[in-house]
N, C-alpha and C positions, 0 to 999 in steps of 0.2 A: 375308815382309818387305815392308813398305810403302815406297813411293818417298819417304815423308816420314821414314823411320827415320834416326836419326843415330847410334845406338849399338846394337850387337847383342852380347849375351853368350851364348855357347854352352858348356854343360857345364864351366863354370869350377870348377876344383878347386884348393884351396890347402892346403898342409901346412906344418907346422913340424918342422924336424929337431931331435930331442932324443935325445942319447945313441945316435947311429947309428940311430935309429928315426924314421919319418915319422908325425906325428900330423895327421890331416885336421881342418881347421877350417872349410873350405867344401867341400861335396861335390856336384859336378855340378849347379850351378844355371844356369838359363836365364832370360833376360828381354831385352826390347828396349825402346827408348824413342824416341819421335818428337820432332821439333822442337816446342817450345812445350808439351810434355807434362810432367806431374809423376808420377813413380813413387815410391811410398812403400815403404820397407823397414822392417819393424817386428819386434821381438823383444827378448828379455832380453839382458843383458850375457853375452857368451860365445856368442851365437847365430850369430855370423859376419857380422853386418851391416856393422860398421866395417871388418873385414878385406876384405870385398867391395869397399867404397869405396876402400880403400887400394890394392887390386889394380888398379883402374881407373887410378889415378894413378901406378902403379909406385912406391909408397911403403911397401911391406911392411917391417915391422921385421926386425931381424937374425934369421936362422933361417927366415924366411918364404919360401916358394917356390911359384910357380904350377906345379903338376905336371900339369895337363891343361886342355883347353878353349881357347877363343879369345875375344878381346875386340876387336871390329872397330868402328872409328870411320869414318863416312862423311862426307867433307868435300870438297865441290865435285867430285863424281864420282871422288874419290880415296879408296881404302880404306887406312886405317892399321891394321895389326895391332899393338895395344898390348902384346900379350904378347911378340911377336918384336922389336919396335922397340928398338934399342940406344941411341937418343938420346931420352930422355924429354923433353928441352927442346923437341922439335918440337911436342909437344902439351900438356905440363904447364904450366898457367897460360894458355897461348894458346887451346887448344881445350877443356880441362877444368880448372876451378878448384874449390877446396874451401874451405868454411867449417868450421872445426874446432869441436869440442864446447866446449872451454874456452879462450876468447880470452885469458885472463890468462896461461896457460902457452904460448900460441901466439905472443903478441906479445913482442917483446924489451923487457924492463923498463928497459934503459939507453938506449933510443932513443926519441925523440919519435914520436908516432903518425904525424905527417906525413912524417917522414923514412922511416919503414918503408913507407908507401904509395908514396912517390916512388921508393924503391929497387925495388919491384915493377914500377912503371910503366916505369922505365928498362931493366929486364931485357928487356922485351918490345917496347919502342918506342924507336927511335933519335931521341930528342928531348933538348933541353937540360934542365938541372936546373931552370931558371926556368920552362920550359914544363911540365915534369913537376909542378911545384908548383901551377901553375894547374889542371892536370888533376885533381890530388889534391883541391884545395879544391872543385872542381866536383863531384867524386865524393862528397865529404862532404855537399854540398847535396843531391845526388841521393838519398842514403840518409837524408835528413831529419835531419841533425845540426844542431842550433842552434849558433850561434857557430863556424862552421867554421874561421875564421882563428885563433881562440883554441885550439880543439882540435887544430889542426895542430901547435901548439907544445907541447901537453901530453904528459905521459908516461902510459902505461897505468894506473898506480896512481891517477892523479888522476881517472879516469873511472868511471862506474857500469857495472854489468854490461851493461845495454842499449846504452850508448854504445860499449863495447868491441866488442860483437857487431856493431854497425853499421860500425865501423872494419874489422873482418874482412870484412864483406860488400863494403865499398868496395874493399878490396884484391883480393878474389876477382873482382870485376866490372871491375877496371881495364883488362883487355884485351878486354872484351865477349866472353867465351868462349861458344860455343854450348851447352856443358854445364856445369851448376853442381851440385856435390855439397854438400849441407848435412847435416853429421854432428852430430845432436843439437844444433842451433843454439839451441834454447830451453830446454834442461835447466837447472833451478835458477833460471830467470828468473821474475819476478812474472807473474801472469796477464795484467795489462794490458800489460806490456812484451812478453810472449810474443806477444800478439795483434798488437801493432804490428810485430814482427819478421816474423811470418807474412804480414801485409798488405804489408810492404815487399818481401819475396821475390816475392809474387804480382805486385806492380806492376812490378818490374824484369823479371820473366819475360815479362809482357805487352808491355812496351816493346821488348824485344830478342828476343822469340820464343825464349827460352832453355829448353832441356830441363833439368829439375831432378830429381835423385835425392835424396829427402828421407828421412833416417834418424832413427828415434826408437824409444824403448821404449814410448811412449804411443800407443795406437791412436786415442784421441780427438783427439790433436793431428794425427796423420797424416791422419785422415779429413777434416780441415778444409782440407787443401791438395792432396791427391793425386787423380789421375785413376784410378790403378790401385795396388793394394796387394799387396806380397809379404810373407807372414808367414814368418819364419825361426826355426828351432829346431835346435840342435845342428848347424849348418852346412848344413842342408837347407831348401828352400822347402816348407813343409807345406800352404800354401794361397795361392791367387791370386784376386783379384777386384776389383770396383769397391768404393769405400767403402760404398755401399749394401748390396751383397751381403755384405761382410765383417762389417758391423755388425748388419745386420738378419737375416741368415741364415747365420751362420758354420757351416762344416761340420766343421772339426777341433776336437777338445776343447781343444787348446792355444790356439786363437784365442778360443774361448769363455772360457777362463780368463783370458787377457790382458785381455779386455773387462770381465770381472766383478771383477778385482782392484781397480779404482779405486773408492773409496768412492762409493756412490750418494747423490745429493742428495735422494732421495725417501724412502728407508727406511734404517734402521740394522740391519744383520745382525750376528750375533755367533756365531762370529768372522767377520772379513772373509775372503771366499774368496781362496785362493792358487792358484798353478799346480798344486801337488800335489793339491789337493782334487778337481780334476776328473778325476783318474785313478781315483778311488774313488767318484765321484758322491756326494759328501758333501751332506748337507742342513744348512741354516743357519736358526737361529731369528731372528725379527725382534723387536727391542726396541720394545715398544709405547709409546704416549704415556702410558698409565696407569702403566707400570713406571717411566718417567722421572719422572713427577709424584710418585710415591710416594717415589722416591729423593731427589728435590729437596726435598720436604717434610722429609725426615729431615736432610739436611745443612744446609739453610738455616735450620733452627730453632735452630742453635747459634751461638755467638759466632765471628766470623772469626778465623783463626789469623794472618792477615797483613793489615795495614792500611797502605795507601800513601796519604799525605795531602799534597796540594799539592807533589808532587815535581817538581823541575826539574833537568836536567843540562846543563851548559854545556861547550862545547869552544872553545878558543882558535883563532880563524881568522887573526888578524893581531896582531903585536906592534910596538911602536915601537922606536926606537934603544936605549932604556934597558931593553928587555926587558919592558915593561909591556903588558898586553893592551889593545888599542884597539878590537878587534872580536872578537865571539864569536858562536857559533851555539848556539841552544837546541835541542839534540837531543831533549830531553824537556821539555815545557812545561806545568807546573802540572797534573800528572796525579794523580787520586785514584781509588782503587778498593779493594775488599776481596776476600780469597780465603778460602774456607771449607774446613775439613778434609774430605777425601774428594772434593772436586770437581776437575774439569779445567776450568780457565779458558783458553779459547782466545784467543790474541792474534794478530790478522791485520792485514796492511797491506803496502804496497809497500816495496821496498828504500829505505832512507833515511827511513822514517816514524818511526823511533825505537824500534821494538819490541825489537831486540837490546840497544840501549843501556839501555832500561828494565830488561830482565832482568839485565844486569850491574850496574846501579845497585842493584837489590834485593840482590844478592849482595855489594855493596860492593867490587866489582872495579874500579870507576871512582870516582876522587876528585872532589870538588867538587860544586857544586849546592846545592839547598835543599830544604826539606820534611822530612817524617817518614816513616820506614819502621819500622813497629812489628810485631814478630813475637812473638806470645804475651805481649803487654804490655811488651816490651822494645824500646826505640828503638835500632835498629842503628847509627844515626849517632853515638850517644853512647858506643859500646863502645870500650874501649882496644884496641890491636893484639893483645894477648894474649887478651882476651875475645873479640874477633872471630875469632881463629884457632880457639878452642875451639868457637865457634858454628857455623863453616862446615860442620861435619859434618852439621848439621841440614838445611841447604839445599844441594843439589848441582845441577850443570848437566851436561846432555848436549849437546855441541857439534855444530854443523852438519857439520864435516869431522873425523871421528875420526882421520884419518891425520895431520893437522897438530897435533892435540891429544895424540897419543901420540908419545913420543920414539922415533925410529928406532934409537937406540943401545942400548935396553934391551928385554928380552923382555917379552911380554905379562904374564907372571906377576909380574915385578918392577914393572911399571907398576900392577898392581892391588894389590900388597902395599904399595907406597910410601905411599899415603894412610893405610893402617892403621897403619903405623909412625909417621908424623907425628903422628897423633892418639892414639897409645898404645893402640890397640885390640888386645886379646889379649896374651898374655904373651911369645911368641917367634915367630920366623919359621916354625917348623914348624906352629904353630896357624894362623898367618896364611895359609900355603899351603893348608891344608885348607879354610879359609874362602873363599879365592880360587877354588879348584877347584869348591867347592860353588856359588859364584855363577856361574861359567862354565857349569856344568851347568844352572843356572836359565835361562840365556839360550840353551840348546840348543847349547853347545859342549863338547867333551870335554877331558880332562886334557892331551892332547898340545899343545893350544893354549898352555898355560902356558909351554912352553919355546921357543916360536917368536917371530918378530919381526913387527911390524905389516905390513911390506911383503909378507909371505907370504899375506895374506888379501884377500878380495874386499871391496867397499865395504859390503855387508850384514853380513859377518862382523866387520869393524872397528867397525861401529856397535853390534853386540852386545857387543863388548869394551868400548866406551865406556859402554854401559849398565851392564855388570857392574862397571866401575870406579866409577861414580857410586853404585851401590846397595850396594857392599861396606861402606860406612860406616853403613848403616841410617838414611838420611835420612828426614825427615818430608815435605819439600817438594822436588820436582824440577822444574827449569826445562829444558824440552826446546826448545833453540834451533835451529829448522830441522833437526831431527834426521833427517828422511826426505826432504828436498827434492831431494837429488842421487841418490836410489836409483831403480832400476827399479820400475815399478808393482807387480810381483809381490813383489819384496824389500820394498818399502814396506809392502805388506799384511802380510807376516810380522812386520815390526818393530812396526807399529801394534798387531797382535794381541798381541805380546809385551809391549808397554807396558801394555796394558789388563789382561793377565793378571797382571803384576807389581804393578800398582796394587791389584788386589783382594787378592793374596797378602800384600803388605807394608803394606796400608792407607795408600797414598801419596796425596799431593795434587800435582797437576801444574799448571804454567803452560806451556801448549803454544803455542809461537811458530811461525808459518809464514806464507808469502805465499799458500799454496794454500787458498782458502776451502772447497773441498770436503773436504779433509782435516781442517781445523779444525772444520768443522760436524760431521763424523763423530765426532771425538774429544771434543768439548766439551759440558759442561753449560751454561755461559754463554760468550758470545763477546764480545770487546772489539775494536773496530775502531779502528786508529790511523792518523792522517794528519798529516804535518808536526809531529810531536812531541806532538800532542793526541789526546784520545779523541773520536772522532766519535760513537760510540754503544756502549752495553754492555747486554746483556740475554740472555735465553734464546737459545741458538744457533739453534733452529728458527724462533723468532719473528723474529729479525733476518733470516734468509734469506728467509722468506716475506713479511715486511712491513718492509723496511728503511726507516728514517726519513731517513737521510742520502743526499744525491746521490752522495757518494763511495762509500758502501757499494753503492748501486745500480750504479755503474760497475764495481766489483769483481765483483759477481754477474753482470753482463752480459758480463764478459770470460772467464768460465769456459767452457772448450771442452768 
């Protein structure tokens, strides 16, 4: 142990009590961290990394129990045993703070952001409400939030993902703790916002000499910030080393697999490597430029199946006393493009650029706006409600969050059967059930899934259910709206492979929406970059990556970690 060590974890073991049995989720892990140092913990969901962080904070969920080992905090020549400490308030927030993965669920939706930060400040500092407000606004400035006085009075739902994460960082740093735990702080954020959050954490660390425990499923993100990396699998640490050692010379097959799961920006392999592939040393074929050119020549020699002409979508921002709109926002601004049968058109841009709104406008899920949306010669804006209802089975959408798009009150089977019943597909529920089970098998889920509820599944499994529900209607065009953005890199690879496999099998056409340019480049034939509701540029995915014309596209590419 170094004299600069601030935290020492020895043989930490955590278990969950289930039906009178103890199930180990963290198994005898060891690490230490020095003042001003960053240790990265990386692994898939279920590897034990978040449980390790929650153990440090004594915030284990119900049933969780530290069954062995010690966690010692060194503070001004005093040693605090965090396992044996009976008063977590001595260190929680004051000595160790945490930035949680999803700020929207961590922040109180019915309290203003400022009030929540003031509340955290007053718990740890004996100051007046007025002084606490001044401290909170100064913290907002410190985490580089523009208009801090306005955001102080705003509610979480009024802020972007990046702004909410900055609020969480301000709250965590309100007591200037010597140790900061960042649990997946950049998951599902745009690459540009992700980079600014990482830079912000580095700046605050340097300013206050804070020790940081940075948790992520993405090795490339961890490598950008960590001095030392722990790779976790099934509750155990399988490899430890510096970022250079882990990335350039990984020893464990699991580490090699984690690094390889992320789509390469240089070559396309088919299929994308997954965690399981490295157990059998699978070989992958490279999709050559000649193969791509041959396929593109085939699909682009036909007429487009979808033509979007001068489409704009407006949202009301302000109404007058009489309820008339006096101010509106152009979420999509005079956009035109074509989609060809059999292609994957990638749509990339930061949050708020209009890409999701554009997808929902094509589906006619959003009213209002102008322009033409022509599918196989038919203008969708001119369809009656009944005609539109019949049409919708031809174009389906896979949502970003399958949990919120599936009703928690009905089984998975009923959720898949429901659209078939609405559109009058097949003759009875018995036939529909057979079709639903067949589609579940197509996405590598078995028949037992049919009878279970959405909350019983992992994020990757729920996304497979969402895919099955979309494809059960035999659509021709599928809009994938951020369908892999919140998944582990390993699960993401499995879902991307599945989408490509199903595209070939069912002769599908995709509009693939994402903020992750590396994923869009891997999946796409052509790529379309959006910014502020407009198209910055559109063209071959490889050409745009290697020779971007727009400064905005260059910024997106430079932000890739």
